[in-house]
C-alpha positions in Angstrom: 42.4 47.3 17.5 42.9 48.7 21.0 39.6 48.4 23.0 38.0 51.5 24.5 38.5 50.2 28.0 42.2 49.5 27.4 42.5 53.1 26.2 40.7 54.4 29.2 42.9 52.4 31.5 46.0 54.2 30.1 44.2 57.5 30.6 43.5 56.6 34.2 47.2 55.9 34.8 48.0 59.4 33.3 45.3 61.1 35.3 46.4 59.6 38.6 49.4 61.9 38.5 47.3 65.0 38.2 47.5 67.4 41.2 44.3 67.4 43.2 44.6 71.1 43.8 41.6 71.9 41.6 39.3 69.3 43.3 36.9 70.1 46.1 37.8 70.1 49.7 35.7 66.9 50.2 37.6 65.2 47.3 40.9 66.4 48.7 40.2 64.8 52.1 39.0 61.6 50.5 42.1 61.3 48.3 44.3 61.8 51.3 42.4 59.2 53.3 42.6 56.7 50.5 46.3 57.3 50.0 47.0 56.9 53.7 44.9 53.7 54.0 45.9 51.9 50.8 48.7 49.4 51.1 50.1 50.4 47.7 48.9 54.0 47.0 51.1 54.5 44.0 49.1 51.9 42.1 45.7 53.4 42.9 44.3 54.7 39.6 42.1 57.7 40.1 40.5 60.4 38.0 39.4 63.1 40.4 38.9 66.3 38.5 35.2 66.6 37.3 36.2 69.5 35.0 38.8 67.5 33.1 38.0 65.8 29.8 39.5 62.6 31.1 37.1 62.5 34.0 34.1 63.1 31.7 35.4 60.5 29.2 35.6 57.8 31.8 32.3 58.7 33.5 30.4 58.7 30.2 32.3 55.8 28.4 30.0 53.1 29.6 26.8 55.0 30.2 24.4 52.8 28.2 21.3 54.9 28.6 22.2 58.2 26.9 19.4 60.0 28.8 22.0 60.4 31.5 25.1 61.1 29.4 25.0 64.8 30.3 23.6 64.6 33.8 24.4 67.5 36.0 25.2 65.2 38.9 28.9 64.3 39.1 30.9 62.2 41.5 33.6 63.7 43.6 35.9 61.0 42.3 36.0 58.1 40.0 38.1 55.2 41.2 39.2 52.4 38.9 40.8 49.9 41.3 43.0 47.1 40.2 42.9 45.1 43.4 40.6 44.5 46.4 42.7 46.6 48.8 42.0 49.7 46.8 38.2 49.1 47.1 38.7 48.5 50.8 40.4 51.9 51.2 37.6 53.6 49.2 34.9 52.0 51.3 36.5 52.8 54.7 37.2 56.4 53.8 33.8 57.0 52.2 32.1 55.6 55.2 34.3 57.7 57.6 33.5 60.9 55.7 29.8 60.2 55.0 30.1 60.0 51.2 28.0 57.5 49.3 29.4 54.9 46.9 28.2 53.8 43.5 29.8 50.6 42.2 29.6 50.3 38.4 30.2 47.1 36.4 28.9 47.4 32.9 26.9 50.6 33.0 23.7 49.0 31.8 21.7 50.1 34.8 18.4 51.3 33.2 18.0 54.3 35.6 21.7 55.2 36.0 21.8 54.3 39.7 25.3 52.8 39.4 26.9 56.1 38.5 24.5 58.9 39.6 23.4 60.3 43.0 22.0 63.6 44.3 24.2 63.3 47.4 28.0 63.6 47.5 29.3 60.4 46.1 32.1 58.5 44.4 32.0 55.9 41.6 34.0 52.8 41.9 34.3 51.5 38.4 35.3 47.8 38.4 36.2 47.4 34.8 39.8 46.4 35.6 38.6 43.6 37.8 37.5 41.3 35.0 39.3 38.0 35.4 37.5 34.8 34.6 38.9 31.4 35.7 37.2 28.3 34.3 37.7 24.9 35.7 36.3 22.4 33.2 37.0 19.3 35.4 35.0 20.8 38.3 32.5 22.4 35.9 32.7 25.8 37.7 34.2 29.2 37.2 35.3 32.2 39.3 34.4 35.5 37.6 35.2 39.0 38.9 32.3 41.5 39.0 33.9 43.9 36.6 33.8 41.2 33.8 31.1 41.4 31.2 29.0 38.5 30.1 30.8 38.3 26.8 34.1 37.8 28.6 32.6 35.0 30.7 31.1 33.3 27.7 34.3 33.6 25.7 36.3 32.1 28.5 34.0 29.1 28.8 33.8 28.5 25.0 37.6 28.6 24.7 37.9 25.6 27.0 34.8 23.5 26.4 32.0 22.9 23.8 29.8 21.1 26.3 29.7 23.7 29.1 27.7 26.9 29.3 26.3 29.4 31.8 22.7 30.5 32.0 22.7 34.3 31.8 21.7 37.2 29.6 21.9 37.9 25.9 23.8 41.2 25.8 27.6 40.6 26.0 28.5 44.0 27.4 26.3 43.6 30.5 28.4 43.6 33.7 28.5 40.4 35.7 28.1 42.1 39.1 24.8 43.8 38.5 23.4 41.0 36.4 24.0 38.2 38.9 23.0 40.5 41.8 19.6 41.1 40.2 18.8 37.6 39.0 19.8 37.3 35.4 17.9 35.3 32.8 18.6 34.4 29.2 18.1 31.6 26.7 18.9 28.8 29.2 16.4 30.0 31.9 13.8 27.2 31.2 16.5 24.5 31.4 18.7 25.8 34.2 17.0 28.8 35.9 18.6 32.2 36.5 22.2 33.1 36.7 21.7 33.8 40.4 20.3 30.3 40.9 23.7 28.9 39.7 26.0 31.0 41.9 27.6 28.8 44.5 29.9 31.2 46.3 31.1 34.8 46.3 33.5 37.2 47.8 31.6 40.2 49.3 33.2 43.4 50.8 31.0 44.8 53.6 30.8 48.4 55.0 33.7 47.6 57.4 36.0 46.6 54.5 35.9 42.9 55.4 36.1 40.4 52.5 33.7 37.6 53.2 33.0 34.3 51.4 29.8 32.4 51.6 30.7 30.7 54.9 31.8 34.0 56.5 28.9 36.1 55.3 26.4 33.5 56.3 23.6 31.8 54.3 21.1 34.7 54.8 23.4 37.3 53.2 24.5 34.8 50.5 20.8 34.3 49.7 20.2 38.1 49.6 22.9 39.0 47.1 21.8 36.4 44.6 18.9 38.4 43.1 18.0 40.9 45.8 20.3 43.6 44.5 23.8 42.8 45.8 24.7 46.5 45.9 22.3 46.9 48.9 24.6 44.8 51.0 28.2 45.5 49.9 30.4 45.2 46.8 30.7 41.7 45.4 34.2 41.3 44.2 33.8 37.9 42.5 31.4 35.1 42.0 31.8 31.3 41.9 29.3 29.9 39.4 28.3 26.4 38.5 28.6 25.7 34.8 25.9 23.7 33.1 26.0 21.0 30.4 24.8 21.6 26.9 25.0 19.4 23.7 27.9 20.1 21.4 25.4 20.7 18.7 22.5 23.1 19.4 19.8 24.6 17.0 18.7 28.2 16.8 16.3 29.9 14.5 14.3 33.1 13.8 11.0 33.1 12.1 9.5 36.6 11.3 5.8 37.4 10.8 4.2 40.8 10.3 0.7 41.6 11.4 -0.5 41.2 7.8 1.0 37.6 7.9 -0.9 36.7 11.0 1.5 37.7 13.8 -1.3 38.6 16.2 -2.9 35.2 16.2 0.6 33.5 16.4 1.5 35.6 19.4 -1.7 34.7 21.1 -1.0 31.0 20.5 2.6 31.3 21.6 1.4 32.2 25.1 -0.1 28.8 25.5 2.9 26.8 24.4 6.1 28.6 25.2 6.1 28.1 29.0 4.7 24.6 28.8 6.9 23.0 26.0 9.9 20.8 26.8 12.5 22.7 28.8 15.2 22.2 26.1 13.3 24.7 24.0 13.3 28.5 24.5 11.2 30.6 22.1 10.9 34.3 22.8 9.3 37.0 20.7 10.9 40.3 19.7 8.4 42.9 18.5 9.5 45.8 16.3 8.2 48.4 13.9 9.2 47.9 10.3 8.6 49.6 7.0 7.2 53.1 7.0 9.8 55.7 6.0 8.0 58.4 4.1 5.0 56.2 3.5 3.4 55.7 6.9 0.8 53.4 5.5 3.4 50.7 5.0 4.5 50.8 8.6 3.7 47.6 10.5 4.7 45.5 13.5 6.9 42.5 12.9 7.2 39.6 15.4 10.5 37.8 15.4 10.2 34.3 17.0 13.7 33.7 18.2 14.5 30.2 19.6 17.3 28.1 21.1 16.9 24.3 21.3 19.4 22.1 23.1 19.6 19.5 20.4 19.6 19.0 16.6 17.1 20.4 14.1 15.9 16.8 13.4 14.6 16.9 17.0 13.3 20.4 17.2 11.3 20.5 14.0 8.9 17.6 15.0 8.6 19.1 18.5 7.7 22.5 17.1 5.3 21.1 14.5 3.5 19.2 17.3 3.4 22.0 19.9 3.3 25.1 17.7 2.5 24.0 14.1 1.0 27.4 13.2 4.5 28.9 13.0 5.4 26.5 10.2 9.0 25.9 11.2 11.2 24.5 8.4 14.7 23.0 8.1 15.9 26.1 6.2 14.9 28.3 9.2 17.3 26.4 11.4 21.0 26.7 12.1 23.0 24.2 14.0 26.1 25.2 16.0 27.8 25.3 19.4 26.5 27.2 22.4 29.1 29.9 21.6 27.5 30.2 18.1 24.1 30.7 19.7 25.4 33.4 22.0 26.7 35.3 19.0 23.4 34.9 17.2 21.3 36.2 20.0 23.7 39.1 20.6 22.9 40.2 17.0 26.2 39.3 15.3 26.2 38.0 11.7 27.2 34.3 11.0 30.9 33.7 10.8 31.9 36.4 13.2 34.8 35.1 15.4 34.0 34.6 19.1 36.7 37.1 20.0 34.1 39.8 19.2 32.6 38.9 22.6 35.6 40.6 24.2 35.1 43.9 22.2 33.8 46.3 24.8 33.1 48.9 22.2 30.2 46.7 20.9 27.6 48.7 22.9 24.0 49.4 22.0 23.7 52.9 23.4 20.6 55.0 23.0 18.3 57.3 24.9 15.6 55.0 26.2 13.0 54.2 28.9 12.0 50.7 29.8 9.4 48.9 32.0 8.5 45.3 32.7 5.6 43.0 33.5 5.0 39.4 34.3 2.0 37.5 32.8 0.1 34.9 34.8 -2.9 34.4 32.4 -2.8 34.5 28.6 -3.4 38.1 27.3 -6.5 38.4 25.1 -6.0 38.5 21.4 -8.0 41.7 21.3 -5.7 43.3 23.9 -2.7 42.7 21.7 -4.4 44.7 19.0 -4.2 47.7 21.3 -0.5 47.2 21.7 0.0 47.2 17.9 -1.9 50.5 17.6 0.3 52.1 20.2 3.5 50.7 18.8 2.7 52.2 15.4 2.5 55.7 17.0 6.2 55.5 18.0 9.4 55.4 15.9 11.5 52.9 17.8 9.3 50.9 20.2 10.5 47.4 21.3 8.5 44.8 23.1 10.1 41.5 24.2 8.2 38.5 25.4 10.4 35.8 27.2 8.9 32.5 28.4 9.3 31.0 31.8 8.2 27.6 32.9 10.4 24.5 32.8 13.0 24.6 35.5 11.6 27.9 36.8 8.4 26.0 37.9 10.5 23.6 39.9 12.5 26.2 41.9 10.8 27.5 45.0 9.8 31.2 45.1 12.0 31.7 48.1 15.1 29.9 46.8 16.6 33.3 45.8 15.0 36.8 46.2 13.7 36.6 42.6 10.2 35.3 43.1 8.5 35.2 39.7 8.6 31.5 39.1 5.7 28.9 39.1 2.5 30.3 37.8 4.2 33.0 35.6 3.9 32.3 31.9 6.3 34.9 30.6 8.0 38.3 31.2 7.4 41.4 29.1 9.9 44.2 28.6 8.7 47.4 27.0 11.3 49.8 25.7 11.2 53.0 23.6 14.3 54.6 22.1 14.8 58.0 20.6 17.7 60.1 19.1 16.6 63.7 19.3 17.7 65.9 22.2 15.5 68.2 24.4 13.2 67.9 27.4 10.0 68.1 25.3 11.2 65.2 23.1 12.0 63.1 26.1 8.7 63.8 27.8 6.8 62.8 24.7 8.4 59.3 24.7 8.0 59.0 28.4 4.3 59.8 28.2 3.9 57.1 25.4 5.6 54.6 27.7 3.3 55.5 30.6 0.2 55.1 28.3 1.3 51.7 27.2 2.1 50.6 30.7 -1.3 51.8 32.0 -3.0 50.1 29.1 -1.4 46.7 30.0 -2.4 46.9 33.7 -5.6 44.7 33.4 -3.7 42.0 31.5 -0.7 41.3 33.7 0.1 40.1 37.2 -1.7 41.7 40.1 -1.4 42.1 43.9 1.2 43.3 43.4 1.9 44.1 39.7 5.3 42.4 39.3 8.6 43.9 38.0 12.1 42.7 37.4 15.0 44.3 39.3 17.4 44.1 36.4 15.0 46.2 34.3 15.1 48.9 37.0 12.1 51.3 37.0 12.1 54.2 39.4 8.5 55.1 38.4 7.2 52.3 40.6 8.6 54.0 43.7 11.8 55.2 45.4 13.3 55.5 48.9 13.0 58.6 50.9 15.9 61.0 51.1 18.4 60.4 53.9 18.1 56.7 54.1 15.1 56.7 56.5 12.6 54.9 54.3 10.1 52.8 56.2 9.2 49.2 55.3 5.7 50.2 54.3 7.0 53.0 52.1 9.5 50.8 50.4 7.0 48.0 50.0 5.4 50.0 47.2 8.3 49.1 44.9 9.9 46.3 46.9 7.1 43.8 46.8 6.8 44.3 43.0 10.4 43.1 42.6 10.5 40.6 45.4 6.9 39.8 46.6 7.0 38.0 50.0 10.8 37.9 49.8 11.0 41.6 50.4 10.5 41.5 54.2 13.3 38.9 54.5 15.6 41.1 52.5 15.0 44.0 54.9 15.8 41.8 57.8 19.1 40.7 56.3 19.9 44.4 55.5 19.3 45.4 59.1 21.5 42.6 60.4 24.4 43.0 57.9 24.5 46.8 57.1 22.8 48.4 60.1 24.1 51.9 59.3 22.6 51.6 55.8 25.9 52.6 54.2 25.2 50.9 50.9 22.1 52.7 49.7 20.5 54.2 46.6 17.1 55.2 45.3 15.9 51.6 45.4 18.2 49.9 47.8 16.8 47.5 50.4 15.9 49.6 53.4 16.4 48.8 57.1 13.3 47.2 58.7 11.4 50.2 60.1 7.8 49.1 60.3 
């Protein structure tokens, strides 16, 4: 079956021949500039007419948060480059004409920053730049920013059963944004973040130069690995260090409802999950189940989802020693390759071929709002009871608890801009989804999320209350209009994401992008005290 992106690529080729007569004057000038600057203008694939169905189809095709699917803000152009010189032309022309750029990789940006702006802007959609080159002998890979995690995982699995890469669970997440914001998944306790395992990159700056690690310098290379790479330029590709895993791994899911003692188990999980052997990763996915017409049967279910780097003969004694209350049994466990575990955590049924990781139509779209926290002290058991009460008020709430510890305790806070390491027990992601349209409906769910977030404030990290950049949240603060945000203003949100690393990020920004060309609502500002 032809993939959606392949279909869109053919549409882009057709649309590139459309006359620009109906586009705006600013778009006309930009198209002319790009054509004049590009080495091979006939190959540049562009949809430039915001009124056309082709334009809307491409713009909306990979919008994961459907809250923004019908946004009134539209780019002047959508560019789908097939090589680096086309991006260079777009950057130089946009800078010359004072037009902002939004670079989109997978479209999973929680707040739509990668494809929305209230200023004149263009979208550079990188989906054609998705090549992955794996070198098994050197245990490394080069991956272009337009690739999605599923494509990277598939390329690794095709060539090796003992190599992997520590990144996220959702296969349609774009590599560029994921690596640029940190990136954690099931291997985080063994090998750290995705960004911790990046060893080189090609970055295009505001002058159109393509710089590798040596050319950009260690400070910039540090900043793009977790500090929001889009604040500094457009990362074209990443060189990553692959990690070793056993050829046989074990994964399991054990479910418990509140009536089956989930509350006590979750409280106990807090004391073991970050402190157990780093080969074991156990997260908790909390969902509402039951209900329907009979609201009395509605309850909260805790799904204890785990990956162990070894056989079930090893993990069962380890679990029974460290977390015997869960009652793990052999029949709960499945052994398989790392690729099998990737499919399992992505929600695919057993026996599905790994080629499904390449299917870019497998997207989990919804209207949603999300927030995040980090926990430094175990949350009281009684406090969890308040969470369950609030979850039962909503139709589709999701709360995810993911453990840290292990390798994360050994990596210094300043190693990359992502600072939430030693002393942090786990991360919480709160998410609420809804289907119905309308402003009133949306505000009802947003208000619920605000109440839950406010409720959790006494129980999570403080001074500042921490957040994770890849779970972007504009509620915690935004830059001022016009790119003139001061350090103190931006610190309101910046220190939540980066703690003491934030000041260093602003220093790098001032040195590398002094005109603040690459900017958005939460981009790293210039250092104006």
